[in-house]
C-alpha positions as CSV (number, residue, x, y, z in Angstrom):
1,M,15.7,2.0,26.4
2,S,16.1,0.0,29.7
3,G,19.4,1.6,30.5
4,R,21.2,-0.1,27.6
5,S,23.0,1.6,24.8
6,S,23.8,0.1,21.4
7,K,26.1,2.9,20.3
8,R,29.9,3.0,20.6
9,L,32.5,5.6,19.5
10,R,34.6,3.4,17.2
11,S,33.6,1.6,14.0
12,S,35.5,-1.4,12.8
13,E,34.3,-4.2,10.6
14,P,35.3,-7.6,12.0
15,Q,37.6,-9.9,10.0
16,G,38.1,-13.6,10.3
17,S,36.7,-15.6,13.2
18,V,34.0,-14.5,15.6
19,K,35.7,-16.6,18.3
20,R,35.8,-14.7,21.6
21,P,38.6,-15.0,24.2
22,N,38.5,-17.9,26.6
23,Q,35.7,-19.7,24.6
24,E,36.2,-23.0,22.8
25,Q,34.2,-22.6,19.7
26,D,35.3,-23.5,16.2
27,P,35.8,-20.3,14.1
28,Q,33.5,-19.8,11.2
29,P,35.0,-19.9,7.7
30,V,36.2,-16.4,6.6
31,S,34.0,-16.6,3.5
32,Q,30.9,-17.1,5.7
33,L,31.8,-14.1,7.9
34,E,32.5,-11.9,4.9
35,K,29.1,-12.8,3.5
36,A,27.5,-12.1,6.9
37,Q,29.3,-8.7,7.2
38,E,28.1,-7.8,3.7
39,L,24.6,-8.9,4.6
40,F,24.4,-6.5,7.6
41,R,26.3,-3.8,5.7
42,E,23.4,-3.8,3.2
43,A,20.9,-3.8,6.0
44,R,22.5,-0.6,7.4
45,E,22.1,1.0,4.0
46,S,18.5,0.0,4.0
47,K,17.9,1.8,7.3
48,L,17.1,-1.4,9.2
49,Y,18.9,0.0,12.2
50,N,16.5,2.9,12.4
51,K,13.5,0.6,12.0
52,L,14.7,-1.7,14.9
53,L,15.5,1.3,17.1
54,D,12.0,2.6,16.5
55,L,10.5,-0.8,17.5
56,I,12.4,-0.6,20.8
57,R,11.3,3.0,21.4
58,R,7.7,2.1,20.7
59,R,7.8,-1.1,22.7
60,A,6.4,-2.9,19.6
61,S,4.8,-6.3,19.9
62,P,7.0,-9.4,19.6
63,Q,5.3,-10.3,16.4
64,E,6.0,-6.9,14.8
65,S,9.6,-7.0,15.9
66,Q,10.3,-10.5,14.6
67,A,8.7,-9.7,11.3
68,C,11.1,-6.8,11.0
69,Y,14.3,-8.9,11.2
70,S,12.9,-12.2,9.9
71,S,14.1,-11.8,6.4
72,I,17.7,-10.9,7.3
73,F,17.8,-13.8,9.8
74,K,16.8,-16.3,7.2
75,E,19.5,-15.0,4.8
76,L,22.0,-15.4,7.6
77,A,20.9,-18.9,8.4
78,L,21.4,-19.8,4.7
79,I,24.9,-18.4,4.9
80,I,25.8,-20.3,8.1
81,I,24.1,-23.7,7.6
82,G,22.5,-23.6,4.2
83,R,18.9,-23.7,5.3
84,D,16.3,-21.0,6.0
85,D,13.7,-22.9,7.9
86,I,15.2,-22.2,11.3
87,P,12.7,-20.6,13.7
88,V,13.1,-16.8,13.9
89,P,14.6,-16.0,17.3
90,P,12.3,-14.3,19.8
91,S,12.5,-10.5,20.1
92,A,12.7,-10.6,23.9
93,S,16.2,-12.1,23.7
94,H,17.5,-11.1,20.2
95,L,16.0,-7.8,19.1
96,W,19.0,-6.0,20.6
97,T,21.3,-8.4,18.9
98,F,20.0,-7.4,15.5
99,L,20.1,-3.8,16.5
100,N,23.8,-4.1,17.4
101,L,24.7,-5.9,14.2
102,C,23.0,-3.1,12.2
103,N,24.7,-0.4,14.2
104,P,27.4,1.4,12.1
105,N,29.1,2.8,15.2
106,L,29.5,-0.5,17.1
107,E,33.0,-1.6,18.2
108,R,34.5,-4.7,16.5
109,E,34.4,-6.9,19.7
110,E,30.7,-6.1,20.3
111,W,29.8,-6.8,16.7
112,E,31.6,-10.2,16.9
113,F,29.8,-11.0,20.1
114,A,26.4,-10.2,18.6
115,M,27.2,-12.3,15.5
116,E,28.4,-15.2,17.7
117,T,25.2,-15.1,19.6
118,L,23.2,-15.5,16.4
119,I,25.4,-18.2,15.0
120,T,25.1,-20.2,18.3
121,Y,21.3,-19.9,18.1
122,I,21.2,-21.0,14.5
123,K,23.4,-24.1,15.1
124,T,21.5,-25.0,18.3
125,E,18.2,-24.9,16.4
126,D,19.7,-26.7,13.5
127,E,20.6,-29.6,15.8
128,K,17.0,-29.7,17.2
129,K,15.3,-29.7,13.8
130,P,16.4,-32.4,11.3
131,T,16.9,-31.1,7.8
132,L,13.9,-31.6,5.5
133,Q,16.2,-33.0,2.8
134,T,17.1,-36.3,4.6
135,P,15.9,-39.2,2.5
136,T,14.6,-41.2,5.5
137,S,12.3,-38.4,6.7
138,N,11.3,-37.0,3.3
139,P,10.7,-39.3,0.4
140,K,10.5,-38.1,-3.2
141,P,8.3,-35.0,-3.2
142,T,5.0,-35.1,-5.0
143,I,4.0,-32.9,-7.9
144,K,1.9,-30.8,-5.6
145,E,4.9,-30.3,-3.2
146,L,7.2,-29.4,-6.1
147,V,4.7,-26.8,-7.4
148,Q,4.3,-25.3,-4.0
149,T,8.1,-25.0,-3.6
150,A,8.5,-23.5,-7.0
151,W,5.7,-21.0,-6.3
152,K,7.7,-19.6,-3.3
153,T,10.8,-19.0,-5.3
154,A,11.6,-15.5,-6.7
155,Y,9.7,-14.6,-9.9
156,V,12.0,-14.6,-13.0
157,G,11.4,-12.3,-15.9
158,N,9.1,-9.3,-16.7
159,A,6.1,-11.1,-18.2
160,H,3.9,-9.7,-15.5
161,E,4.9,-6.1,-16.5
162,L,4.1,-6.9,-20.1
163,L,0.7,-8.4,-19.1
164,K,-0.1,-5.4,-17.0
165,G,0.8,-3.1,-19.8
166,A,-1.5,-5.0,-22.2
167,M,-4.3,-4.9,-19.7
168,N,-4.0,-1.1,-19.3
169,A,-3.9,-0.7,-23.1
170,M,-7.0,-2.9,-23.5
171,Y,-8.8,-0.9,-20.9
172,Q,-8.1,2.3,-22.7
173,N,-9.2,0.9,-26.0
174,S,-12.4,-0.5,-24.6
175,F,-13.8,3.1,-24.6
176,E,-13.4,3.4,-28.3
177,K,-14.5,-0.1,-29.5
178,P,-17.5,-2.2,-28.5
179,Y,-15.5,-5.1,-27.2
180,A,-15.6,-6.9,-23.9
181,N,-12.5,-6.1,-21.7
182,F,-11.0,-9.6,-21.3
183,C,-8.4,-11.8,-22.9
184,A,-7.2,-15.4,-22.8
185,I,-3.8,-16.7,-21.6
186,I,-3.1,-19.8,-23.5
187,Q,-0.1,-22.1,-22.9
188,G,0.7,-25.6,-21.9
189,S,0.4,-27.0,-18.4
190,G,3.1,-26.0,-15.9
191,T,4.4,-23.1,-18.0
192,G,3.6,-20.4,-15.5
193,K,0.1,-19.0,-16.4
194,S,-1.2,-19.1,-12.9
195,R,2.0,-17.8,-11.4
196,L,2.0,-14.9,-13.9
197,V,-1.5,-13.9,-12.9
198,D,-0.6,-14.2,-9.3
199,K,2.4,-11.9,-9.8
200,V,0.3,-9.3,-11.5
201,A,-2.0,-9.5,-8.5
202,D,0.8,-8.1,-6.4
203,S,0.1,-4.7,-7.9
204,V,-3.4,-5.0,-9.4
205,F,-6.5,-5.9,-7.5
206,M,-7.6,-9.3,-8.8
207,I,-10.0,-12.2,-8.1
208,P,-8.5,-15.2,-10.0
209,M,-10.8,-18.0,-11.2
210,V,-10.1,-21.2,-13.0
211,L,-12.8,-22.3,-15.5
212,R,-12.7,-26.0,-16.4
213,P,-14.9,-29.1,-16.2
214,T,-15.6,-30.5,-12.7
215,G,-12.8,-32.9,-11.9
216,G,-10.5,-31.6,-14.5
217,R,-6.8,-31.5,-13.5
218,S,-5.0,-30.1,-16.6
219,G,-4.5,-26.6,-17.9
């Protein structure tokens, strides 16, 4: 553990600014801090603290460590500056920061210092990397870019569960009737057919194929 300890005797959730004494830094809006507090409160409930502590004890690789806190860092960056494309901070300098923020027994001053460290990192990287939304650097996105962006958003609805249930029912009925075990998914372009199949593939082994004439672009 390198002689460092992340546990303290008193627990107190920070309120208001994360500004430390003798430091000239503008305080974060209270609403942002409240959202950040709630974010790490939920992380504690999800046992992220134990996972991070295990990484330190095992001396896990930087890649494994960063992957562990990558998701919560991106959510924090969205809260602080409204973007999630900031590079994930290296584990060598920030793994203990995330551990402290997830520690339910940390003193208020230490929690504020850890949060301030991350906020400073986020704002510094934000200044280095221009936002992707500036008109001069990013003209109107192409259809391909819009589709790729939409594909990365959270899946909405339960159509994938309905399709999986239909597939299971079809498989069971195939033993009783002499029919091939396949079906067609028919709908207009851009309505989510491929995304639906891709979502089902999260829980069912699948090799997707698109059958259409060479050079075809629709469907």
